[in-house]
N, C-alpha and C positions, 0 to 999 in steps of 0.2 A: 738392620733394623727398622720395624715402624712404627711412626709415632702413633701412637692411638690415646683416645681418651675417655673407653667407654667408663662405665662407673662415677667419672667425673663430673662435677658439677659448676660451671662457668657463669658468671655475671659479665656481660659487655655492655658498658655505659657509650649512649651516644651510638646504640646500632640502631637506628630507622633507616639508615643511608650509608652512603659513600663507604668510606675504610670500617667503620665498625659494624655494616652490615657484613661485609666481607668476611670481617672477623669471627662475627656470630655464626654464619655459613659454613667458615672453615672447621670450626670447632664441631658443631653436631654433624658433618658429614664424617667426622670420624670419631662419633660414638659421643659426647658431650652432651648432656644436659643443659641448655642453654635460658638463662635468663637474658631476655631482650629488651636493655633500658633506652628507651629515647623519649627526653621531653617535649620533643616535635616540634618546637621552634625554627625562624627563621635563622641564617648563618650569624647576626648579629644577637642572637640568644631570645629575639622578642618573639611571643606567642606561644603556644603551646598545646599539643596534642598527641593521643597513644594512638593515631591511626598507622603512623611509621612502625613504630614497632610492633603494631599489630598485623601489619602486612608482612613482615620478617618472620613473625610466630609462624604465618600461616605456608610461608616457602618452607620453612624447617618442617612443618608436620608433612607437607605435601612429599616432601624425601623421605620421609618415617621417622625423621627424628624425633626430640621430645624439646618443646620450648613453651615458655611462659610471659607474658608484656607485662612493662611496666613503665609507668610515665613521670615517675619521678625526675625535679629539677634535683642535680647534685649540689647544687647549692644548700639547699632545706638537708639539714643533717637528720632530724624526726624523718623525714619522706624518706632518704637513704637508707634507713635504719628498719622501717616497715617492709622497704625492696629486699632489705635481705632478711628479713625475718619469712617474707614471701617464699623466698628460695627455702626456706631450712622447713618452713612449713610444707613447703610441695616435694622435696626431696631430701631433709633430714641431713645435708651439709653443703658446703662451700669450698672447694677447692682451687678456685682460680679467678681473680679478677683482673678485669682489661679496664683501665681507666683509660677510655677512650673521647668522651667527652669533651666537646670544647666550643666556642666561638671567636670571631673576630670581628674587631672594631679598628681598624688599622688607618691611621694617621701618622704625621709625623709630630715629634714628640713636643715643637712648638705649638703647633694644633691640637694637639689631642686633649679633652675634659677630663679631668681626673675620676670623673664617674667613670669614665669609659677603661681607663686603667684600670681602676680597682673593679669593675666588673669581670674582664677578662681573666684577672688574678684569681678572683671567688670562683668562676667557672673551672678553670684549667686547673690550679694549684689547691683550692680548698678543697673543689669537687673531689679532688684525688686523695685528701687529706679525709672528707668526710667518708671514702666509700673503704680505705683503708683500714681506716680507726673502727668502722661496723663490719669486718669482716676478721679484723684481726684475733678479737678474744676463741674465734669458733677456729681460725688455723691454728692457732698455740695450744689449743685446746686437744685436736684432731694431729697436731702433731704434722702438719701437710700443710703446704699452700704456695699458690705461684702467685705472684701482684708482677702487673705490668704496666710500667708508667709510659706514655705517649707523648715524649719531649719531642724537639725540632733541630732542624738546622739552624734555624733564625736563633733559638735559645744557645748553641751549642758555637755559633760563628756570628752571627747576627747579621739581621737584614731589615735593609731601609723602609721605614714606617711602622715597624713595629714593634716598639718600646716594651708595649706593654704584652704581648705574646711572647715574645723572646723573654722578657725575664722569668713570665709564668713557667715557660717550658724550662728555664734553666734551672727554675726553682727545683722541679720535678726531680733531678737528677739528684739536688743536695736530699731531698727526701728519699729517693730509692738508696744512697749511698749508707743512710744511717739505718734505714729500718731492714738491709739485709744483713747487716750487722747485728740489732736485737732479733732480728729472724731467725736467725743462722741454728740455734741450739734446735728449735723446732722443727728444723727443715721447711722454712718458710724462706723461698729463695723470690727476689726481687729484682726486677730487670729494667729496662728503658729500651724504645724503640723512637728511632728517630726516621718517622715516614717522609718518602715524597711521592705525592699521590693528586691524581685529578679526580676531585671531588668536588660537591656543591661550595666548600669551602676557598675553592682555587678557581671555578669558574669567573673567565673573565681576566685571570691575571697572567696567564702563560698563553700560545700558541695553541691553536687545534692540533698540531703535529707533534708537541711536545704533550699536549696531554692527550691526544692518545697513546703514547708510547706507556704513558705513568698512571696506567689502571690500576685501582684499588686492589686488587686481588694478587698483584705483582708481589705485595708485602708482605702477605699473608703468611708465605713459608717462614719469613723472621718470626713474627708473633709466634707461631707454632712449636719452634724450638725454644723459645724464651718463655713459654709457660708449661712446656712437658715436664713428664715423671724427671727426666735427665738434663733439665735445663741448667744454666751456669747460674750464677749469681753476681750481683752486681756489673753486668755488662751491658753496655750499650751499643747496639747493632741498629745503623742505617742501613735503608732499604729503598730500593723504586726500581722501576722498569727489568726488574729479574738482576739488580745488582746488589749485592751484600757487602757493605761496611761494620768495622767497628771505630768507634771512637773513644778517646782515654782522656782523662784528665790525670795528666803528668807532671812531674817534678823534675826539676833539672839538679846534677849534681851539688850546684851552688859553688860560691866561694866566700870564705872569711873574710871581712873587711875590717871590724873593730866598730866599737864605738865613739871613737876620739872626734876631737873636733873639726877634723878632715875626712872624717868618713862620708861623708853625702856626696864631696869632691870624688873620693877613691871609687864611690860605688859607680858615680857617671863615667867614670875613665874604663870600669870593669866591665860595663854593661852587657857587651857582648860576650864576655866571657860565663856570666852570671845567666844569661840567657840562652849560651849556648846548650843546645839538646843532645850531645853526644853524650852516651850513658845515661840518659833519664830513664826515670822508673813511673810506675802505677804504683805509688801508696796504698797499704793495703787498709790503712784508717787515717785519719786528720793527725791522730799524736805521731807519724812518721815523719811530718815536718818538723816539728819541734825536737824528734830525736837526732834528724840530720845536721840540725842547726849545730846543737849541744854537742856531737859528735865534731863536729869542725871545728868548735870555739875549744873542745878541749885537745883535740891534738896539735892545734896552734900554739894553746898554753905550755904543752908538753915540754920540757927542757931537752 
């Protein structure tokens, strides 16, 4: 089976360099028409220029592909709507959205200004919300859509000095979970990618030998699978240096303890049993938690 995107239209945000550029080139190489979005700012989000996006468009056209440039900030919903309309006017549809745009404002929580926390949330989380909201009615109408959120190991597992980034990246997992449920009836599949890649955002954070192994293009196969026609949905793939893993939000079987005056003490005593991952599961939706709790309670109450 060959994955191809002939006849498909993709929007990739933050595609002027690094991972986003590789995503745009990878989609174009397999036949997709690509709107290359990049605000053109520094890695902390300051500044702005269309030059980076235009350079990637030139690369795609040089290899025989179709592409257009856009310099909207994903934090500006009106600009995002105009970006999506640009794709619709040019090609008449939008099949794929890769939410890749992001910035860093790293500091320990004690030293971080709230403005830096809010800005990172605004770019990563609200940026993805704006773009997804703008393409949602189009994908529903055409009964086809593939949306990819860029999450991170920082969101999934934590990373010192990145409370703002981690909070935003885990929020994207929550956004994916419900959008995938709501989009299922119209074949809109929504997934997350947690990349480990050496880009402008990671310069100076890792030794050069490690950076050399973490080429952004090594993450692209995961992106291609997650936005393909046969893509899964509600899946979190991790990728870096040619290695691919999956992350899951699981729930343990749990223990019925009750609610009397000594419940907290019994929970403390049985905490290792409550957190025992033997037989844990990936719930199909949030309601599974309540269903499990009621089931164990009723089983306990049965004579």
